[in-house]
C-alpha positions in Angstrom: 38.1 -1.9 15.9 40.0 -3.2 13.0 37.3 -5.2 11.2 34.7 -3.2 9.1 31.8 -3.6 6.6 33.3 -4.2 3.0 33.3 -2.1 0.8 30.0 -1.0 -1.0 27.9 -2.4 1.8 25.8 -1.2 4.2 24.6 -1.4 7.8 20.9 -0.5 7.8 20.2 1.0 11.9 16.9 0.8 13.4 15.6 4.2 12.6 16.9 3.7 9.1 15.3 0.3 8.4 12.0 2.0 9.4 12.1 3.6 5.6 12.6 0.2 3.9 9.8 -1.1 5.5 7.7 1.3 4.7 8.7 1.1 0.9 8.4 -2.6 1.1 5.1 -2.9 2.7 3.6 -0.7 0.0 5.2 -2.5 -2.8 3.9 -5.5 -1.4 0.3 -3.9 -1.0 0.3 -2.7 -4.4 1.3 -6.2 -6.1 -1.7 -7.7 -4.0 -4.0 -5.2 -5.4 -2.8 -6.4 -9.2 -2.7 -9.9 -8.2 0.8 -10.4 -8.2 2.4 -13.2 -5.9 5.6 -13.1 -4.0 8.7 -15.7 -4.9 11.7 -16.3 -3.5 14.9 -17.6 -5.1 18.3 -18.4 -4.1 20.7 -15.6 -3.6 23.1 -17.3 -5.3 22.8 -19.6 -8.7 25.5 -21.8 -11.0 27.2 -19.0 -12.9 25.9 -20.8 -16.3 22.4 -19.2 -15.6 24.0 -15.8 -16.0 26.5 -16.5 -18.6 22.9 -17.8 -20.8 20.4 -15.6 -19.3 21.8 -12.4 -19.0 24.4 -12.5 -21.5 28.4 -13.0 -21.9 28.9 -9.0 -23.4 27.1 -7.3 -20.8 28.9 -5.3 -18.2 27.5 -7.5 -15.5 28.7 -10.5 -16.9 31.9 -9.2 -18.1 32.8 -7.2 -14.9 30.6 -6.9 -11.8 29.5 -10.7 -11.1 30.7 -12.2 -7.8 32.0 -15.3 -8.9 33.7 -18.4 -7.1 34.3 -21.7 -7.3 32.2 -23.6 -4.2 34.1 -27.1 -2.6 32.4 -29.2 -5.2 34.5 -27.1 -8.1 31.3 -25.8 -9.3 31.1 -21.8 -10.3 28.8 -20.5 -8.5 27.5 -16.6 -8.7 26.1 -14.2 -6.1 23.1 -13.2 -8.3 23.1 -9.7 -9.9 19.8 -9.5 -10.9 16.4 -11.2 -10.3 14.9 -11.9 -13.7 16.8 -14.9 -14.8 16.5 -16.9 -11.3 12.9 -16.4 -11.2 12.7 -17.7 -14.9 14.5 -20.3 -13.9 12.7 -21.1 -11.1 9.6 -20.8 -13.3 11.0 -23.6 -15.5 12.5 -26.0 -13.0 9.3 -26.1 -10.9 6.6 -26.4 -13.9 5.1 -23.2 -13.0 4.0 -22.5 -16.3 1.3 -25.4 -16.3 -0.5 -23.0 -13.7 -3.1 -20.7 -15.6 -1.2 -17.9 -17.4 -0.2 -15.5 -17.1 2.1 -15.9 -14.0 2.5 -12.5 -12.0 5.1 -12.7 -9.7 7.8 -10.5 -7.3 10.8 -10.8 -5.4 12.4 -8.4 -3.3 16.1 -9.2 -2.1 19.9 -8.5 -2.2 21.8 -8.1 -5.4 25.7 -8.1 -5.7 27.4 -6.2 -8.6 30.9 -5.6 -8.1 31.2 -1.6 -9.3 32.7 1.7 -8.4 30.6 2.5 -5.1 28.6 5.7 -5.5 25.3 7.3 -4.0 22.3 5.0 -5.3 24.7 2.4 -6.2 26.6 -0.2 -4.4 28.1 -3.7 -4.2 25.1 -5.2 -2.2 22.1 -3.8 -3.3 18.4 -4.3 -3.0 16.0 -4.6 -5.7 12.0 -4.9 -5.9 11.2 -6.8 -9.2 7.7 -7.9 -10.8 7.7 -10.2 -13.5 5.0 -11.3 -15.8 5.5 -14.8 -17.6 3.4 -16.6 -20.2 1.6 -13.7 -22.5 2.9 -11.8 -25.1 -0.2 -9.2 -25.2 0.8 -5.3 -24.9 -2.0 -4.9 -22.1 0.5 -6.6 -19.9 3.7 -4.7 -20.6 1.1 -2.1 -20.0 0.2 -3.2 -16.6 3.7 -3.9 -15.5 4.7 -0.3 -16.1 1.5 0.8 -14.5 2.1 -1.4 -11.3 6.0 0.4 -11.1 4.6 3.8 -11.7 1.9 3.1 -9.1 4.6 2.1 -6.4 6.3 5.5 -7.0 3.2 7.8 -7.3 1.7 6.2 -4.1 5.1 6.7 -2.0 4.5 10.5 -3.0 7.7 11.1 -5.9 7.4 13.9 -7.6 9.2 14.7 -11.3 9.0 11.4 -12.7 10.0 10.7 -16.2 8.4 7.6 -17.8 10.8 6.8 -21.1 9.9 4.4 -23.3 10.9 2.4 -26.8 11.2 -0.8 -28.7 14.1 -2.9 -29.4 12.1 -5.1 -31.7 12.8 -8.8 -32.2 15.4 -10.6 -33.4 14.1 -10.7 -36.9 14.1 -6.6 -37.1 16.9 -6.4 -35.1 19.6 -7.8 -37.9 18.3 -5.1 -40.2 18.9 -2.4 -37.3 22.5 -3.9 -36.5 23.6 -3.6 -40.1 22.4 0.1 -40.3 23.6 1.0 -36.9 26.9 -0.7 -37.5 27.4 1.3 -40.6 26.7 4.3 -39.2 29.3 3.4 -36.4 32.2 2.5 -38.6 33.0 5.8 -38.9 33.3 6.7 -35.2 34.3 3.6 -33.8 37.9 4.4 -33.3 37.0 7.6 -31.0 34.6 5.8 -28.9 35.5 4.7 -25.4 37.4 1.5 -24.7 34.4 -0.3 -23.9 32.3 1.0 -26.9 34.7 0.0 -29.0 34.8 -3.8 -28.0 31.0 -3.8 -28.4 30.8 -2.9 -31.8 31.5 -6.2 -32.9 29.5 -8.1 -30.3 26.8 -6.0 -29.1 26.6 -2.5 -31.2 23.1 -1.5 -29.6 24.6 -1.2 -26.1 26.6 1.8 -27.3 23.7 3.7 -27.5 23.7 2.9 -24.1 27.1 4.5 -23.3 27.3 7.1 -20.4 30.6 8.5 -21.5 29.6 12.1 -23.1 32.0 11.9 -26.0 30.3 8.8 -27.0 26.9 10.2 -26.2 27.9 13.3 -28.9 29.3 10.7 -31.5 26.3 8.8 -31.4 23.5 10.9 -31.5 22.6 10.7 -35.3 22.8 7.2 -35.1 19.7 5.2 -36.9 16.9 4.4 -34.3 15.7 0.7 -33.9 12.1 2.1 -34.1 12.9 3.1 -38.0 13.8 -0.6 -38.3 10.9 -2.2 -36.4 9.2 -5.2 -38.3 5.0 -4.8 -38.6 4.1 -7.2 -35.7 6.5 -5.3 -33.6 5.5 -2.0 -34.7 1.7 -3.0 -33.9 2.7 -4.0 -30.6 4.5 -1.1 -29.5 1.9 1.1 -30.6 -0.4 -1.1 -28.6 1.2 -0.6 -25.6 1.7 3.4 -25.9 -2.6 3.3 -26.2 -3.2 1.0 -23.0 -0.8 3.4 -21.4 -2.7 6.3 -22.5 -6.1 4.3 -21.5 -4.7 3.9 -17.7 -3.5 7.5 -17.7 -0.2 6.8 -17.6 1.7 9.7 -18.9 5.1 8.6 -21.1 7.9 9.8 -23.7 9.5 7.8 -26.3 12.8 7.6 -26.1 14.8 5.8 -28.8 17.7 5.8 -27.2 16.7 3.4 -24.3 18.2 0.1 -24.9 18.6 -1.5 -21.4 21.9 -3.3 -20.5 21.0 -6.8 -20.7 20.7 -9.0 -23.9 17.3 -11.0 -23.2 15.3 -7.3 -23.9 13.0 -8.0 -26.8 10.5 -5.4 -27.9 9.5 -3.0 -25.2 12.0 -1.6 -23.2 11.2 1.6 -20.7 12.9 3.6 -17.8 11.3 5.5 -14.9 13.6 8.4 -14.1 13.9 11.1 -11.5 16.1 13.8 -11.3 18.4 12.4 -13.8 18.7 8.9 -12.4 17.0 5.7 -13.2 15.0 4.1 -10.5 12.9 1.3 -12.2 14.2 -0.3 -15.3 12.4 -3.1 -17.3 11.0 -4.6 -20.7 9.8 -7.6 -22.6 11.9 -10.6 -22.5 10.2 -13.6 -25.1 13.3 -15.4 -25.4 14.6 -15.8 -22.3 12.8 -19.1 -21.0 14.0 -20.8 -24.1 17.5 -19.7 -23.8 17.0 -21.5 -20.5 15.9 -24.7 -21.9 12.6 -24.0 -20.9 9.1 -23.9 -23.4 8.2 -20.6 -25.3 7.2 -18.7 -22.5 7.2 -14.9 -23.2 7.8 -12.5 -20.2 7.5 -8.6 -19.2 9.0 -7.6 -16.0 11.1 -4.7 -14.4 13.8 -4.1 -11.4 13.4 -1.2 -8.8 16.4 -0.2 -6.9 15.3 0.3 -2.9 18.2 2.3 -2.0 17.5 4.7 -5.2 13.7 4.9 -4.4 14.6 5.9 -0.6 17.2 8.5 -1.9 14.3 9.8 -3.9 12.2 10.2 -1.0 15.2 12.0 0.8 15.9 14.3 -1.8 12.4 15.6 -2.1 12.3 15.6 1.7 8.9 13.4 1.7 8.0 12.1 5.3 8.3 8.6 6.0 5.1 7.4 8.3 6.9 5.9 11.9 4.8 3.2 13.0 7.7 2.1 15.7 6.2 3.3 18.9 5.2 1.1 21.1 1.3 0.8 22.4 2.6 -0.1 25.8 5.3 0.3 28.2 4.6 -1.1 31.8 6.1 0.5 34.6 6.9 -1.4 37.7 7.3 -0.4 41.7 8.8 -3.0 43.6 10.0 -6.7 43.2 6.5 -8.2 43.3 5.0 -5.8 40.7 7.9 -6.5 38.7 7.1 -10.5 38.7 3.3 -9.1 37.8 4.8 -7.0 35.0 6.8 -9.5 33.3 3.6 -11.6 33.0 1.1 -8.9 31.8 3.6 -7.9 29.1 3.3 -11.6 27.9 -0.4 -11.6 28.4 -0.6 -8.3 26.3 1.5 -9.3 23.5 -0.9 -12.3 23.0 -3.5 -10.1 22.6 -1.6 -8.3 19.7 -0.6 -5.1 21.5 3.5 -4.1 21.4 4.9 -3.8 24.6 7.9 -3.2 26.8 9.0 -3.0 30.0 12.0 -2.2 32.2 15.1 -4.2 32.7 17.4 -2.2 34.5 16.1 -2.3 37.6 15.1 1.5 37.2 13.2 3.7 39.2 9.9 5.1 38.4 11.3 8.3 37.3 13.9 6.6 34.9 11.3 4.1 33.8 8.9 7.0 32.8 11.7 8.4 30.9 12.1 5.3 29.2 8.3 5.1 28.2 8.5 8.3 27.0 11.6 7.6 24.8 9.9 4.6 23.2 7.1 6.6 21.9 4.6 4.4 24.1 0.8 5.8 23.5 0.1 4.5 27.2 1.8 3.3 30.6 0.3 1.0 32.7 1.4 1.5 36.4 1.6 -1.3 38.7 2.7 -1.2 42.3 1.7 -3.3 45.7 -1.5 -0.9 46.0 -2.8 -1.6 42.8 -2.3 -5.2 42.7 -3.5 -5.7 46.0 -6.7 -4.1 44.0 -6.6 -6.7 41.1 -5.9 -3.3 38.9 -3.2 -1.1 37.0 -3.5 2.4 36.5 -3.0 3.7 32.8 -1.9 7.1 31.9 -3.1 8.1 28.1 0.7 9.7 26.9 -0.9 11.9 24.3 -3.4 13.5 26.4 -2.2 12.9 29.8 -5.1 11.6 31.7 -5.0 8.8 34.0 -7.5 6.2 35.1 -7.8 3.0 37.0 -8.6 -0.3 34.8 -9.2 -3.8 36.6 -6.7 -6.4 35.1 -8.9 -8.4 33.8 -10.4 -5.6 31.3 -7.2 -4.2 30.7 -6.3 -5.5 27.3 -9.4 -4.8 25.9 -8.8 -1.0 27.3 -5.9 -0.9 25.8 -6.8 -2.2 22.4 -9.7 0.4 22.5 -7.0 3.4 23.3 -5.0 1.8 20.3 -7.7 2.2 17.7 
């Protein structure tokens, strides 16, 4: 075969999808408990949304976006992250007129052109939460608590919540001056990317993963020393609410995140040196997108990285894929009756299958065993003449006869 999947993408086969469904179902249930509703936005948006919202100097915009011109001559970009699209949707659909705060979550693919490696792909998948319409520090703490709840209820151990404040535009101006003064002496030794960042966005230098640059900037001034009174009080309150919620954290002044829209709270949740979830507050983003003043706090979780953490910690994923019932038919007449019975049982909410290859009874029982069915219903001429079926419990091996009129109720009882 000469056609293969594009580099940096994956085929998730049925056995692998079970893990995805488990993680997604748990995330959805936790959002339900936190009163967070799902929102679905387009997979592609006008490029301007990300230029204005994410920031032209970010790696995502300058290097990683999949951007193309459509047949109408419009510049279109496959979404590289979820927040900008959610905020655009909130503004466009005037969701801010509803009672605030808005609590929204999304789940789906994102696209970034970068070197593929474990947990990092060109088509990646994110679960994200966005709270909009309140600047209260208690909401920051709740968003972070929700993120931690997903990971802890999955059973992931050795998590480290790293917390920082990147301030507001007012206090960042003073910090930018101090940081550029410090970096002036070392900037020529930094990597090419960081030399470009020096004028455009010097805070991003602190996020560089190059070991030499990390060493060269280890004594750089920190944002926490430049916070204005309001930002300092906000950061202190976030910590108090996290403590009240019983969520352990460490203050890390080097956490700056990679997107321009962050203000005040910034955080990462790390497992084995890998950031699984990252997020923060973005109080000016809605205004940048021509919307009303609408403060926000949110995060994005990499689903591939969550699944890798489950795998590396050898955490089991419940397998709920087995059938409730497999119907074995003996003969043509019985097969017709089986086709009708299968549909009747499915309408009652049972997961049911039968043979479609014309196999003999022995092969049908092997197929039933492979399917993981909890019960096997056996239909033959004798059973049909009696208006009944034989039911074998695959866990206990017990076999009983049941009238067809009562069969669905009996199988539902067996399922529990």
